[in-house]
VOPA-646112 format. One record per residue (C-alpha): residue number from 1; x, y, z; residue in three letters. Coordinates in steps of 0.25 Angstrom, whole numbers, plus 5000, padded with zeros to 4 digits. Example, Ala and Ser with C-alpha at 12.3 -4.5 7.8 and 13.67 -1.06 7.14 Angstrom:
+-----+------+------+------+------+
: seq :    u :    v :    w : type :
+-----+------+------+------+------+
:   1 : 5049 : 4982 : 5031 :  ALA :
:   2 : 5055 : 4996 : 5029 :  SER :
+-----+------+------+------+------+
//
This chain:
+-----+------+------+------+------+
: seq :    u :    v :    w : type :
+-----+------+------+------+------+
:   1 : 5052 : 5121 : 5001 :  MET :
:   2 : 5038 : 5117 : 4997 :  THR :
:   3 : 5028 : 5114 : 5008 :  THR :
:   4 : 5018 : 5102 : 5009 :  ASN :
:   5 : 5025 : 5095 : 4997 :  ARG :
:   6 : 5022 : 5080 : 5001 :  TYR :
:   7 : 5034 : 5074 : 4995 :  GLY :
:   8 : 5035 : 5059 : 4991 :  SER :
:   9 : 5039 : 5054 : 5004 :  ILE :
:  10 : 5029 : 5062 : 5011 :  ALA :
:  11 : 5018 : 5057 : 5002 :  ALA :
:  12 : 5023 : 5043 : 5004 :  GLU :
:  13 : 5022 : 5045 : 5019 :  ILE :
:  14 : 5008 : 5051 : 5018 :  TYR :
:  15 : 5003 : 5038 : 5012 :  ASP :
:  16 : 5009 : 5029 : 5023 :  ILE :
:  17 : 5005 : 5038 : 5034 :  ASP :
:  18 : 4992 : 5041 : 5030 :  LYS :
:  19 : 4985 : 5029 : 5023 :  PRO :
:  20 : 4970 : 5030 : 5020 :  TYR :
:  21 : 4961 : 5032 : 5032 :  PHE :
:  22 : 4973 : 5033 : 5041 :  ALA :
:  23 : 4967 : 5047 : 5045 :  LEU :
:  24 : 4953 : 5050 : 5050 :  ALA :
:  25 : 4950 : 5060 : 5039 :  ASP :
:  26 : 4948 : 5050 : 5027 :  THR :
:  27 : 4937 : 5043 : 5034 :  ALA :
:  28 : 4930 : 5056 : 5039 :  PHE :
:  29 : 4931 : 5062 : 5025 :  HIS :
:  30 : 4926 : 5049 : 5018 :  LEU :
:  31 : 4914 : 5050 : 5028 :  GLU :
:  32 : 4912 : 5065 : 5024 :  ARG :
:  33 : 4912 : 5062 : 5009 :  PHE :
:  34 : 4904 : 5049 : 5009 :  GLN :
:  35 : 4895 : 5049 : 4997 :  GLY :
:  36 : 4900 : 5063 : 4992 :  PHE :
:  37 : 4897 : 5064 : 4977 :  ASP :
:  38 : 4905 : 5076 : 4973 :  ARG :
:  39 : 4920 : 5077 : 4969 :  PRO :
:  40 : 4930 : 5080 : 4980 :  ILE :
:  41 : 4943 : 5087 : 4980 :  LEU :
:  42 : 4954 : 5083 : 4989 :  GLU :
:  43 : 4966 : 5094 : 4989 :  PRO :
:  44 : 4979 : 5089 : 4994 :  ALA :
:  45 : 4974 : 5074 : 4992 :  CYS :
:  46 : 4989 : 5069 : 4994 :  GLY :
:  47 : 4991 : 5054 : 4991 :  SER :
:  48 : 4976 : 5050 : 4992 :  GLY :
:  49 : 4974 : 5047 : 5007 :  ARG :
:  50 : 4960 : 5053 : 5006 :  THR :
:  51 : 4957 : 5053 : 4991 :  MET :
:  52 : 4958 : 5037 : 4990 :  ILE :
:  53 : 4948 : 5034 : 5001 :  PRO :
:  54 : 4939 : 5044 : 4995 :  PHE :
:  55 : 4940 : 5038 : 4981 :  LEU :
:  56 : 4937 : 5024 : 4987 :  GLN :
:  57 : 4925 : 5030 : 4993 :  ALA :
:  58 : 4920 : 5034 : 4979 :  GLY :
:  59 : 4922 : 5049 : 4981 :  LEU :
:  60 : 4926 : 5058 : 4969 :  ASP :
:  61 : 4939 : 5065 : 4974 :  ILE :
:  62 : 4950 : 5073 : 4968 :  THR :
:  63 : 4963 : 5077 : 4973 :  GLY :
:  64 : 4975 : 5086 : 4972 :  PHE :
:  65 : 4988 : 5087 : 4979 :  ASP :
:  66 : 5001 : 5096 : 4977 :  PRO :
:  67 : 5010 : 5084 : 4980 :  SER :
:  68 : 5014 : 5076 : 4968 :  GLY :
:  69 : 5019 : 5065 : 4977 :  GLU :
:  70 : 5006 : 5064 : 4984 :  MET :
:  71 : 4997 : 5064 : 4971 :  LEU :
:  72 : 5006 : 5053 : 4965 :  ASP :
:  73 : 5003 : 5044 : 4978 :  ARG :
:  74 : 4988 : 5048 : 4977 :  CYS :
:  75 : 4987 : 5044 : 4962 :  ARG :
:  76 : 4994 : 5031 : 4965 :  ASP :
:  77 : 4986 : 5027 : 4977 :  ARG :
:  78 : 4973 : 5031 : 4970 :  CYS :
:  79 : 4977 : 5022 : 4958 :  ALA :
:  80 : 4980 : 5011 : 4968 :  GLU :
:  81 : 4965 : 5013 : 4973 :  ALA :
:  82 : 4959 : 5013 : 4959 :  GLY :
:  83 : 4957 : 5028 : 4958 :  PHE :
:  84 : 4962 : 5040 : 4949 :  SER :
:  85 : 4956 : 5052 : 4955 :  PRO :
:  86 : 4959 : 5066 : 4950 :  ASP :
:  87 : 4972 : 5070 : 4957 :  LEU :
:  88 : 4981 : 5082 : 4953 :  SER :
:  89 : 4993 : 5089 : 4959 :  ARG :
:  90 : 4988 : 5103 : 4964 :  GLN :
:  91 : 4989 : 5112 : 4976 :  GLY :
:  92 : 4979 : 5118 : 4985 :  TYR :
:  93 : 4981 : 5132 : 4979 :  ALA :
:  94 : 4978 : 5129 : 4965 :  ASP :
:  95 : 4971 : 5116 : 4963 :  PHE :
:  96 : 4961 : 5117 : 4952 :  ALA :
:  97 : 4950 : 5108 : 4946 :  TYR :
:  98 : 4939 : 5110 : 4935 :  ASP :
:  99 : 4928 : 5105 : 4944 :  ARG :
: 100 : 4923 : 5108 : 4958 :  ARG :
: 101 : 4922 : 5098 : 4970 :  PHE :
: 102 : 4911 : 5094 : 4979 :  GLY :
: 103 : 4922 : 5093 : 4991 :  ALA :
: 104 : 4936 : 5096 : 4994 :  ILE :
: 105 : 4942 : 5088 : 5005 :  LEU :
: 106 : 4955 : 5091 : 5012 :  VAL :
: 107 : 4958 : 5080 : 5022 :  PRO :
: 108 : 4968 : 5080 : 5034 :  VAL :
: 109 : 4973 : 5093 : 5034 :  GLY :
: 110 : 4979 : 5096 : 5020 :  SER :
: 111 : 4974 : 5110 : 5020 :  PHE :
: 112 : 4984 : 5114 : 5030 :  THR :
: 113 : 4995 : 5112 : 5020 :  LEU :
: 114 : 4991 : 5125 : 5015 :  ILE :
: 115 : 4999 : 5133 : 5024 :  ASP :
: 116 : 4995 : 5147 : 5021 :  ASP :
: 117 : 4982 : 5154 : 5025 :  PHE :
: 118 : 4980 : 5161 : 5012 :  ALA :
: 119 : 4983 : 5149 : 5003 :  ALA :
: 120 : 4973 : 5141 : 5012 :  ALA :
: 121 : 4962 : 5150 : 5010 :  MET :
: 122 : 4964 : 5150 : 4995 :  ALA :
: 123 : 4963 : 5135 : 4995 :  VAL :
: 124 : 4950 : 5135 : 5003 :  LEU :
: 125 : 4944 : 5145 : 4992 :  ARG :
: 126 : 4950 : 5136 : 4982 :  ARG :
: 127 : 4943 : 5124 : 4988 :  PHE :
: 128 : 4930 : 5132 : 4989 :  HIS :
: 129 : 4931 : 5135 : 4973 :  ALA :
: 130 : 4934 : 5120 : 4970 :  ALA :
: 131 : 4921 : 5115 : 4977 :  LEU :
: 132 : 4907 : 5114 : 4971 :  GLU :
: 133 : 4897 : 5123 : 4978 :  PRO :
: 134 : 4892 : 5115 : 4990 :  GLY :
: 135 : 4906 : 5107 : 4990 :  GLY :
: 136 : 4913 : 5105 : 5003 :  VAL :
: 137 : 4927 : 5106 : 5008 :  LEU :
: 138 : 4932 : 5097 : 5019 :  VAL :
: 139 : 4945 : 5100 : 5024 :  LEU :
: 140 : 4953 : 5094 : 5036 :  ASP :
: 141 : 4961 : 5104 : 5044 :  MET :
: 142 : 4972 : 5103 : 5055 :  GLN :
: 143 : 4971 : 5114 : 5065 :  GLY :
: 144 : 4980 : 5124 : 5071 :  LEU :
: 145 : 4984 : 5115 : 5082 :  ALA :
: 146 : 4994 : 5108 : 5072 :  TYR :
: 147 : 5003 : 5120 : 5072 :  LEU :
: 148 : 5006 : 5117 : 5087 :  ALA :
: 149 : 5011 : 5104 : 5083 :  SER :
: 150 : 5026 : 5106 : 5080 :  GLY :
: 151 : 5032 : 5092 : 5083 :  THR :
: 152 : 5041 : 5084 : 5074 :  GLN :
: 153 : 5035 : 5074 : 5064 :  ASP :
: 154 : 5043 : 5061 : 5063 :  ARG :
: 155 : 5037 : 5049 : 5057 :  ARG :
: 156 : 5041 : 5037 : 5049 :  ARG :
: 157 : 5034 : 5027 : 5040 :  TRP :
: 158 : 5038 : 5014 : 5032 :  THR :
: 159 : 5034 : 5015 : 5017 :  ALA :
: 160 : 5028 : 5003 : 5010 :  PRO :
: 161 : 5042 : 5000 : 5003 :  GLY :
: 162 : 5049 : 5000 : 5017 :  GLY :
: 163 : 5055 : 5014 : 5017 :  ASP :
: 164 : 5055 : 5022 : 5030 :  LEU :
: 165 : 5049 : 5035 : 5028 :  LEU :
: 166 : 5051 : 5046 : 5038 :  THR :
: 167 : 5046 : 5060 : 5041 :  CYS :
: 168 : 5051 : 5071 : 5050 :  GLU :
: 169 : 5043 : 5084 : 5051 :  GLY :
: 170 : 5048 : 5096 : 5058 :  VAL :
: 171 : 5039 : 5108 : 5060 :  ARG :
: 172 : 5047 : 5121 : 5056 :  ASN :
: 173 : 5036 : 5131 : 5056 :  VAL :
: 174 : 5024 : 5134 : 5065 :  THR :
: 175 : 5018 : 5147 : 5061 :  ASP :
: 176 : 5006 : 5150 : 5070 :  TRP :
: 177 : 5004 : 5163 : 5063 :  PHE :
: 178 : 5001 : 5156 : 5050 :  ARG :
: 179 : 4996 : 5143 : 5056 :  GLN :
: 180 : 5006 : 5136 : 5048 :  ARG :
: 181 : 5016 : 5124 : 5051 :  ALA :
: 182 : 5028 : 5119 : 5043 :  GLU :
: 183 : 5034 : 5106 : 5044 :  THR :
: 184 : 5047 : 5100 : 5038 :  ILE :
: 185 : 5045 : 5085 : 5035 :  TYR :
: 186 : 5057 : 5077 : 5031 :  ARG :
: 187 : 5053 : 5064 : 5024 :  TYR :
: 188 : 5063 : 5052 : 5023 :  GLU :
: 189 : 5063 : 5039 : 5016 :  ARG :
: 190 : 5072 : 5028 : 5022 :  TRP :
: 191 : 5076 : 5015 : 5015 :  ARG :
: 192 : 5085 : 5004 : 5022 :  ASP :
: 193 : 5089 : 5014 : 5032 :  HIS :
: 194 : 5093 : 5024 : 5022 :  GLN :
: 195 : 5087 : 5038 : 5019 :  LEU :
: 196 : 5083 : 5038 : 5004 :  VAL :
: 197 : 5074 : 5050 : 5003 :  GLU :
: 198 : 5071 : 5062 : 5010 :  SER :
: 199 : 5061 : 5073 : 5008 :  GLN :
: 200 : 5057 : 5087 : 5015 :  ILE :
: 201 : 5043 : 5092 : 5015 :  ASP :
: 202 : 5038 : 5104 : 5022 :  VAL :
: 203 : 5024 : 5104 : 5026 :  MET :
: 204 : 5017 : 5117 : 5030 :  ALA :
: 205 : 5003 : 5118 : 5036 :  GLN :
: 206 : 4993 : 5129 : 5040 :  ARG :
: 207 : 4984 : 5125 : 5051 :  TYR :
: 208 : 4970 : 5132 : 5054 :  TRP :
: 209 : 4961 : 5135 : 5065 :  GLY :
: 210 : 4947 : 5129 : 5066 :  LEU :
: 211 : 4940 : 5142 : 5064 :  ASP :
: 212 : 4950 : 5148 : 5055 :  GLU :
: 213 : 4948 : 5137 : 5045 :  PHE :
: 214 : 4933 : 5137 : 5046 :  ARG :
: 215 : 4934 : 5152 : 5042 :  MET :
: 216 : 4943 : 5150 : 5031 :  ALA :
: 217 : 4933 : 5140 : 5025 :  LEU :
: 218 : 4922 : 5150 : 5026 :  GLU :
: 219 : 4931 : 5161 : 5020 :  THR :
: 220 : 4934 : 5152 : 5008 :  ALA :
: 221 : 4919 : 5152 : 5005 :  GLY :
: 222 : 4915 : 5139 : 5012 :  PHE :
: 223 : 4903 : 5137 : 5021 :  GLU :
: 224 : 4897 : 5127 : 5031 :  GLY :
: 225 : 4911 : 5124 : 5037 :  VAL :
: 226 : 4911 : 5112 : 5047 :  SER :
: 227 : 4923 : 5106 : 5055 :  VAL :
: 228 : 4925 : 5092 : 5061 :  VAL :
: 229 : 4937 : 5089 : 5071 :  GLY :
: 230 : 4945 : 5077 : 5069 :  ASN :
: 231 : 4936 : 5070 : 5059 :  TYR :
: 232 : 4925 : 5068 : 5069 :  ASP :
: 233 : 4911 : 5074 : 5065 :  ARG :
: 234 : 4906 : 5070 : 5079 :  SER :
: 235 : 4911 : 5082 : 5086 :  ARG :
: 236 : 4915 : 5096 : 5084 :  GLY :
: 237 : 4930 : 5101 : 5083 :  VAL :
: 238 : 4939 : 5102 : 5094 :  ARG :
: 239 : 4952 : 5108 : 5098 :  SER :
: 240 : 4959 : 5095 : 5098 :  SER :
: 241 : 4955 : 5091 : 5084 :  ASP :
: 242 : 4967 : 5087 : 5075 :  ARG :
: 243 : 4959 : 5091 : 5063 :  GLY :
: 244 : 4947 : 5098 : 5057 :  TRP :
: 245 : 4938 : 5094 : 5045 :  THR :
: 246 : 4932 : 5107 : 5039 :  PHE :
: 247 : 4920 : 5105 : 5030 :  GLU :
: 248 : 4915 : 5117 : 5022 :  ALA :
: 249 : 4906 : 5119 : 5010 :  VAL :
: 250 : 4907 : 5128 : 4998 :  LYS :
: 251 : 4893 : 5135 : 4997 :  PRO :
: 252 : 4885 : 5134 : 4985 :  PHE :
: 253 : 4885 : 5149 : 4984 :  LEU :
: 254 : 4898 : 5155 : 4985 :  SER :
: 255 : 4900 : 5168 : 4994 :  ARG :
: 256 : 4910 : 5174 : 4984 :  ALA :
: 257 : 4904 : 5178 : 4970 :  ALA :
: 258 : 4909 : 5168 : 4960 :  GLY :
: 259 : 4917 : 5160 : 4970 :  GLU :
: 260 : 4917 : 5145 : 4967 :  GLY :
: 261 : 4912 : 5147 : 4953 :  ASP :
: 262 : 4924 : 5139 : 4948 :  ARG :
: 263 : 4934 : 5128 : 4952 :  ALA :
: 264 : 4948 : 5132 : 4955 :  PRO :
+-----+------+------+------+------+
//
């Protein structure tokens, strides 16, 4: 079964559960990019939770996502807000543009959806190649502590049209050796007390250690790596942080001959 698919019910729930500015990352990243005058790429842009506030702030942002359902919602929401950004259905492993970007932003923890170490390293190198010299990668990460969270996930929402949407997630894989977790989610739509639609999505994530990811960025060619915990720049990172934000720079002179001379 395909993992990390984000089908139509999951995409609908995502917008209900995470409206604009509901999470702390959006305001944090907007502050970081205030006045930024170079193009920004958002991989795994989803339905536009981050993209639309960035467009409203006057930033030049492009996005891709492997989920057609998510992209459809993103296009509709952008159009409602009066925007028509460059959006395309692509994946982490093979995204391609004919230009480079001044920044790549991966909010919340979308990078953990790359559930294989070698694949993740290849994507970091691809990010590096897609950036202009001096460009920045800003990436949110959930740490290894999430592997220890194996409780069931049961939630429900009321859709704008009145349907009851439910989600039940059960962790079926916790692999400490590969730092990987897999959860089976059952999404249901209920109308007038009748089940009218049901979908199964399997979500697989790989979690990282703090120093491990710092070294991964450096191995991929980045420099000047810095880390902020829980979107709070006033302090250092702590073991209790639920998330980290890494920032790293593509140097003007690449360490590998010819590396970064072309966009992926």
